[in-house]
N, CA, C and O atoms as a GROMACS GRO file, in nm:
protein
  332
    1MET      N    1  -0.151  -0.991   1.125
    1MET     CA    2  -0.209  -0.859   1.130
    1MET      C    3  -0.361  -0.866   1.116
    1MET      O    4  -0.434  -0.803   1.192
    2THR      N    5  -0.409  -0.943   1.020
    2THR     CA    6  -0.553  -0.951   0.998
    2THR      C    7  -0.624  -1.015   1.117
    2THR      O    8  -0.738  -0.981   1.146
    3THR      N    9  -0.558  -1.108   1.184
    3THR     CA   10  -0.617  -1.170   1.303
    3THR      C   11  -0.633  -1.068   1.415
    3THR      O   12  -0.735  -1.066   1.483
    4ARG      N   13  -0.532  -0.985   1.433
    4ARG     CA   14  -0.540  -0.880   1.536
    4ARG      C   15  -0.647  -0.778   1.502
    4ARG      O   16  -0.718  -0.731   1.591
    5LEU      N   17  -0.659  -0.743   1.375
    5LEU     CA   18  -0.764  -0.650   1.334
    5LEU      C   19  -0.902  -0.709   1.357
    5LEU      O   20  -0.992  -0.641   1.405
    6ALA      N   21  -0.918  -0.837   1.322
    6ALA     CA   22  -1.047  -0.904   1.340
    6ALA      C   23  -1.087  -0.906   1.488
    6ALA      O   24  -1.204  -0.893   1.521
    7ALA      N   25  -0.989  -0.924   1.577
    7ALA     CA   26  -1.018  -0.925   1.722
    7ALA      C   27  -1.073  -0.790   1.768
    7ALA      O   28  -1.142  -0.783   1.869
    8LEU      N   29  -1.043  -0.683   1.693
    8LEU     CA   30  -1.096  -0.550   1.724
    8LEU      C   31  -1.228  -0.522   1.655
    8LEU      O   32  -1.286  -0.414   1.672
    9GLY      N   33  -1.276  -0.617   1.577
    9GLY     CA   34  -1.399  -0.596   1.502
    9GLY      C   35  -1.377  -0.524   1.371
    9GLY      O   36  -1.470  -0.467   1.314
   10VAL      N   37  -1.253  -0.526   1.323
   10VAL     CA   38  -1.217  -0.459   1.197
   10VAL      C   39  -1.198  -0.566   1.090
   10VAL      O   40  -1.100  -0.641   1.093
   11ALA      N   41  -1.292  -0.574   0.997
   11ALA     CA   42  -1.284  -0.670   0.887
   11ALA      C   43  -1.193  -0.614   0.779
   11ALA      O   44  -1.210  -0.500   0.736
   12SER      N   45  -1.097  -0.692   0.735
   12SER     CA   46  -1.000  -0.642   0.637
   12SER      C   47  -1.010  -0.717   0.506
   12SER      O   48  -1.060  -0.829   0.499
   13VAL      N   49  -0.961  -0.653   0.402
   13VAL     CA   50  -0.952  -0.711   0.269
   13VAL      C   51  -0.804  -0.718   0.234
   13VAL      O   52  -0.732  -0.618   0.244
   14VAL      N   53  -0.759  -0.835   0.192
   14VAL     CA   54  -0.618  -0.856   0.159
   14VAL      C   55  -0.605  -0.881   0.010
   14VAL      O   56  -0.677  -0.963  -0.047
   15THR      N   57  -0.514  -0.809  -0.054
   15THR     CA   58  -0.483  -0.829  -0.195
   15THR      C   59  -0.332  -0.839  -0.211
   15THR      O   60  -0.256  -0.798  -0.124
   16ARG      N   61  -0.290  -0.893  -0.323
   16ARG     CA   62  -0.147  -0.907  -0.353
   16ARG      C   63  -0.120  -0.845  -0.490
   16ARG      O   64  -0.194  -0.866  -0.586
   17ALA      N   65  -0.010  -0.768  -0.496
   17ALA     CA   66   0.027  -0.706  -0.623
   17ALA      C   67   0.172  -0.661  -0.620
   17ALA      O   68   0.216  -0.599  -0.523
   18LYS      N   69   0.246  -0.693  -0.724
   18LYS     CA   70   0.382  -0.644  -0.747
   18LYS      C   71   0.473  -0.655  -0.625
   18LYS      O   72   0.540  -0.559  -0.588
   19GLY      N   73   0.475  -0.773  -0.563
   19GLY     CA   74   0.565  -0.796  -0.451
   19GLY      C   75   0.515  -0.748  -0.317
   19GLY      O   76   0.588  -0.753  -0.218
   20TRP      N   77   0.391  -0.701  -0.311
   20TRP     CA   78   0.335  -0.648  -0.187
   20TRP      C   79   0.206  -0.720  -0.150
   20TRP      O   80   0.130  -0.762  -0.237
   21ILE      N   81   0.183  -0.732  -0.021
   21ILE     CA   82   0.054  -0.773   0.031
   21ILE      C   83  -0.011  -0.646   0.085
   21ILE      O   84   0.047  -0.577   0.168
   22HIS      N   85  -0.131  -0.616   0.038
   22HIS     CA   86  -0.202  -0.494   0.078
   22HIS      C   87  -0.320  -0.532   0.168
   22HIS      O   88  -0.394  -0.625   0.137
   23VAL      N   89  -0.335  -0.462   0.277
   23VAL     CA   90  -0.447  -0.482   0.369
   23VAL      C   91  -0.522  -0.350   0.379
   23VAL      O   92  -0.462  -0.246   0.406
   24ARG      N   93  -0.652  -0.355   0.358
   24ARG     CA   94  -0.738  -0.236   0.371
   24ARG      C   95  -0.855  -0.273   0.460
   24ARG      O   96  -0.903  -0.386   0.459
   25ALA      N   97  -0.901  -0.174   0.538
   25ALA     CA   98  -1.014  -0.200   0.628
   25ALA      C   99  -1.082  -0.070   0.667
   25ALA      O  100  -1.020   0.036   0.672
   26HIS      N  101  -1.210  -0.081   0.693
   26HIS     CA  102  -1.287   0.030   0.748
   26HIS      C  103  -1.279   0.019   0.901
   26HIS      O  104  -1.294  -0.090   0.955
   27VAL      N  105  -1.255   0.130   0.968
   27VAL     CA  106  -1.242   0.130   1.114
   27VAL      C  107  -1.373   0.178   1.175
   27VAL      O  108  -1.417   0.290   1.149
   28PRO      N  109  -1.437   0.092   1.256
   28PRO     CA  110  -1.564   0.134   1.317
   28PRO      C  111  -1.541   0.244   1.420
   28PRO      O  112  -1.435   0.252   1.482
   29ARG      N  113  -1.641   0.328   1.438
   29ARG     CA  114  -1.634   0.432   1.541
   29ARG      C  115  -1.727   0.395   1.654
   29ARG      O  116  -1.826   0.328   1.627
   30PRO      N  117  -1.705   0.431   1.771
   30PRO     CA  118  -1.578   0.482   1.825
   30PRO      C  119  -1.490   0.367   1.872
   30PRO      O  120  -1.539   0.258   1.902
   31LEU      N  121  -1.362   0.392   1.878
   31LEU     CA  122  -1.267   0.298   1.937
   31LEU      C  123  -1.214   0.359   2.066
   31LEU      O  124  -1.190   0.480   2.073
   32SER      N  125  -1.196   0.276   2.165
   32SER     CA  126  -1.139   0.325   2.291
   32SER      C  127  -0.990   0.350   2.271
   32SER      O  128  -0.932   0.302   2.174
   33PRO      N  129  -0.927   0.424   2.361
   33PRO     CA  130  -0.781   0.444   2.352
   33PRO      C  131  -0.704   0.311   2.349
   33PRO      O  132  -0.604   0.299   2.278
   34GLU      N  133  -0.750   0.214   2.426
   34GLU     CA  134  -0.684   0.083   2.426
   34GLU      C  135  -0.698   0.013   2.291
   34GLU      O  136  -0.604  -0.051   2.244
   35GLN      N  137  -0.815   0.026   2.229
   35GLN     CA  138  -0.836  -0.033   2.096
   35GLN      C  139  -0.748   0.035   1.991
   35GLN      O  140  -0.695  -0.031   1.902
   36TRP      N  141  -0.733   0.168   2.001
   36TRP     CA  142  -0.645   0.240   1.909
   36TRP      C  143  -0.501   0.192   1.925
   36TRP      O  144  -0.430   0.176   1.826
   37GLN      N  145  -0.459   0.169   2.048
   37GLN     CA  146  -0.323   0.119   2.072
   37GLN      C  147  -0.304  -0.017   2.007
   37GLN      O  148  -0.201  -0.042   1.945
   38GLU      N  149  -0.403  -0.104   2.020
   38GLU     CA  150  -0.395  -0.237   1.959
   38GLU      C  151  -0.397  -0.226   1.806
   38GLU      O  152  -0.326  -0.299   1.738
   39LEU      N  153  -0.479  -0.135   1.754
   39LEU     CA  154  -0.483  -0.114   1.609
   39LEU      C  155  -0.347  -0.069   1.557
   39LEU      O  156  -0.298  -0.122   1.457
   40LEU      N  157  -0.286   0.027   1.625
   40LEU     CA  158  -0.153   0.074   1.584
   40LEU      C  159  -0.048  -0.035   1.598
   40LEU      O  160   0.044  -0.043   1.516
   41ALA      N  161  -0.058  -0.118   1.701
   41ALA     CA  162   0.036  -0.228   1.718
   41ALA      C  163   0.023  -0.328   1.603
   41ALA      O  164   0.123  -0.382   1.556
   42ALA      N  165  -0.099  -0.352   1.558
   42ALA     CA  166  -0.120  -0.442   1.445
   42ALA      C  167  -0.061  -0.382   1.317
   42ALA      O  168   0.004  -0.452   1.239
   43LEU      N  169  -0.083  -0.252   1.296
   43LEU     CA  170  -0.030  -0.186   1.176
   43LEU      C  171   0.122  -0.178   1.178
   43LEU      O  172   0.185  -0.176   1.073
   44ALA      N  173   0.181  -0.173   1.296
   44ALA     CA  174   0.327  -0.163   1.307
   44ALA      C  175   0.396  -0.288   1.253
   44ALA      O  176   0.518  -0.287   1.234
   45MET      N  177   0.321  -0.393   1.228
   45MET     CA  178   0.378  -0.515   1.170
   45MET      C  179   0.406  -0.497   1.020
   45MET      O  180   0.475  -0.579   0.960
   46ALA      N  181   0.353  -0.392   0.962
   46ALA     CA  182   0.366  -0.368   0.817
   46ALA      C  183   0.491  -0.287   0.785
   46ALA      O  184   0.552  -0.226   0.872
   47ASP      N  185   0.527  -0.287   0.657
   47ASP     CA  186   0.637  -0.203   0.609
   47ASP      C  187   0.593  -0.059   0.593
   47ASP      O  188   0.673   0.034   0.607
   48ALA      N  189   0.464  -0.040   0.562
   48ALA     CA  190   0.408   0.094   0.546
   48ALA      C  191   0.260   0.086   0.584
   48ALA      O  192   0.196  -0.016   0.562
   49PHE      N  193   0.208   0.194   0.641
   49PHE     CA  194   0.066   0.196   0.676
   49PHE      C  195   0.017   0.339   0.685
   49PHE      O  196   0.096   0.433   0.693
   50GLY      N  197  -0.115   0.353   0.685
   50GLY     CA  198  -0.172   0.486   0.696
   50GLY      C  199  -0.317   0.482   0.739
   50GLY      O  200  -0.379   0.376   0.743
   51LEU      N  201  -0.369   0.599   0.772
   51LEU     CA  202  -0.507   0.617   0.814
   51LEU      C  203  -0.568   0.724   0.725
   51LEU      O  204  -0.509   0.830   0.704
   52ILE      N  205  -0.686   0.695   0.673
   52ILE     CA  206  -0.760   0.792   0.593
   52ILE      C  207  -0.884   0.828   0.672
   52ILE      O  208  -0.967   0.741   0.700
   53ASP      N  209  -0.899   0.955   0.708
   53ASP     CA  210  -1.014   1.001   0.786
   53ASP      C  211  -1.098   1.091   0.698
   53ASP      O  212  -1.060   1.204   0.668
   54SER      N  213  -1.212   1.039   0.655
   54SER     CA  214  -1.299   1.111   0.563
   54SER      C  215  -1.438   1.123   0.623
   54SER      O  216  -1.493   1.024   0.673
   55SER      N  217  -1.494   1.241   0.619
   55SER     CA  218  -1.629   1.259   0.673
   55SER      C  219  -1.731   1.180   0.592
   55SER      O  220  -1.836   1.142   0.645
   56GLU      N  221  -1.702   1.154   0.465
   56GLU     CA  222  -1.794   1.079   0.380
   56GLU      C  223  -1.789   0.929   0.411
   56GLU      O  224  -1.894   0.865   0.424
   57ASP      N  225  -1.668   0.874   0.424
   57ASP     CA  226  -1.653   0.730   0.440
   57ASP      C  227  -1.612   0.687   0.580
   57ASP      O  228  -1.599   0.568   0.606
   58GLY      N  229  -1.591   0.781   0.669
   58GLY     CA  230  -1.541   0.746   0.802
   58GLY      C  231  -1.391   0.721   0.795
   58GLY      O  232  -1.322   0.780   0.713
   59ARG      N  233  -1.343   0.636   0.881
   59ARG     CA  234  -1.199   0.607   0.887
   59ARG      C  235  -1.168   0.474   0.822
   59ARG      O  236  -1.240   0.376   0.838
   60SER      N  237  -1.059   0.474   0.747
   60SER     CA  238  -1.009   0.352   0.684
   60SER      C  239  -0.860   0.343   0.709
   60SER      O  240  -0.791   0.445   0.721
   61ILE      N  241  -0.810   0.221   0.716
   61ILE     CA  242  -0.667   0.201   0.729
   61ILE      C  243  -0.617   0.122   0.610
   61ILE      O  244  -0.692   0.049   0.545
   62TRP      N  245  -0.489   0.138   0.582
   62TRP     CA  246  -0.424   0.057   0.480
   62TRP      C  247  -0.287   0.018   0.533
   62TRP      O  248  -0.228   0.090   0.614
   63ALA      N  249  -0.237  -0.093   0.486
   63ALA     CA  250  -0.104  -0.139   0.524
   63ALA      C  251  -0.045  -0.218   0.408
   63ALA      O  252  -0.118  -0.281   0.331
   64GLY      N  253   0.086  -0.214   0.398
   64GLY     CA  254   0.156  -0.289   0.294
   64GLY      C  255   0.273  -0.364   0.353
   64GLY      O  256   0.351  -0.310   0.432
   65VAL      N  257   0.284  -0.489   0.314
   65VAL     CA  258   0.396  -0.572   0.358
   65VAL      C  259   0.466  -0.624   0.233
   65VAL      O  260   0.402  -0.685   0.147
   66HIS      N  261   0.595  -0.598   0.223
   66HIS     CA  262   0.672  -0.646   0.109
   66HIS      C  263   0.703  -0.794   0.128
   66HIS      O  264   0.741  -0.836   0.237
   67TYR      N  265   0.685  -0.872   0.023
   67TYR     CA  266   0.707  -1.017   0.029
   67TYR      C  267   0.845  -1.054   0.080
   67TYR      O  268   0.859  -1.150   0.155
   68LYS      N  269   0.948  -0.981   0.040
   68LYS     CA  270   1.085  -1.023   0.066
   68LYS      C  271   1.143  -0.971   0.197
   68LYS      O  272   1.257  -1.004   0.230
   69THR      N  273   1.069  -0.891   0.273
   69THR     CA  274   1.120  -0.838   0.399
   69THR      C  275   1.098  -0.942   0.508
   69THR      O  276   0.985  -0.984   0.530
   70PRO      N  277   1.204  -0.984   0.577
   70PRO     CA  278   1.185  -1.082   0.684
   70PRO      C  279   1.102  -1.023   0.798
   70PRO      O  280   1.136  -0.919   0.853
   71ALA      N  281   0.992  -1.090   0.831
   71ALA     CA  282   0.900  -1.038   0.932
   71ALA      C  283   0.961  -1.034   1.071
   71ALA      O  284   0.912  -0.961   1.157
   72THR      N  285   1.066  -1.109   1.094
   72THR     CA  286   1.124  -1.115   1.228
   72THR      C  287   1.233  -1.012   1.250
   72THR      O  288   1.288  -1.004   1.360
   73VAL      N  289   1.266  -0.934   1.150
   73VAL     CA  290   1.373  -0.835   1.163
   73VAL      C  291   1.313  -0.696   1.170
   73VAL      O  292   1.274  -0.640   1.067
   74ASP      N  293   1.305  -0.639   1.291
   74ASP     CA  294   1.245  -0.507   1.308
   74ASP      C  295   1.315  -0.400   1.224
   74ASP      O  296   1.249  -0.314   1.165
   75ALA      N  297   1.446  -0.406   1.218
   75ALA     CA  298   1.521  -0.305   1.142
   75ALA      C  299   1.484  -0.310   0.995
   75ALA      O  300   1.480  -0.206   0.929
   76ALA      N  301   1.456  -0.428   0.943
   76ALA     CA  302   1.419  -0.441   0.803
   76ALA      C  303   1.281  -0.381   0.777
   76ALA      O  304   1.254  -0.336   0.666
   77ARG      N  305   1.196  -0.380   0.877
   77ARG     CA  306   1.062  -0.324   0.862
   77ARG      C  307   1.064  -0.172   0.874
   77ARG      O  308   0.961  -0.108   0.852
   78GLY      N  309   1.178  -0.112   0.908
   78GLY     CA  310   1.187   0.033   0.913
   78GLY      C  311   1.143   0.093   1.045
   78GLY      O  312   1.124   0.214   1.053
   79HIS      N  313   1.124   0.012   1.148
   79HIS     CA  314   1.083   0.064   1.278
   79HIS      C  315   1.186   0.164   1.328
   79HIS      O  316   1.305   0.135   1.333
   80GLY      N  317   1.139   0.279   1.364
   80GLY     CA  318   1.228   0.384   1.413
   80GLY      C  319   1.289   0.468   1.304
   80GLY      O  320   1.365   0.560   1.333
   81HIS      N  321   1.258   0.438   1.178
   81HIS     CA  322   1.318   0.512   1.067
   81HIS      C  323   1.214   0.587   0.984
   81HIS      O  324   1.247   0.638   0.877
   82GLN      N  325   1.092   0.595   1.031
   82GLN     CA  326   0.990   0.664   0.955
   82GLN      C  327   0.994   0.812   0.985
   82GLN      O  328   1.020   0.851   1.099
   83PRO      N  329   0.969   0.896   0.884
   83PRO     CA  330   0.974   1.042   0.905
   83PRO      C  331   0.863   1.088   0.997
   83PRO      O  332   0.852   1.208   1.025
   0.00000   0.00000   0.00000
């Protein structure tokens, strides 16, 4: 995930806590529609993710990956099951 973000010019910070790997990054403006698609594809690798859009700080993304979830099992990652 961080490699794909870096290819978009998005530098990320990775931390680990309580069974989770957390990725946070500031999203540069503007991104083309193709870049947004790639950004979302990178975030889709996570168990949970979000976008924070603030006029003060611009846009930031976050993602969380649980240590015990097999990365190769889409169903385990919750794809298609998010509200």
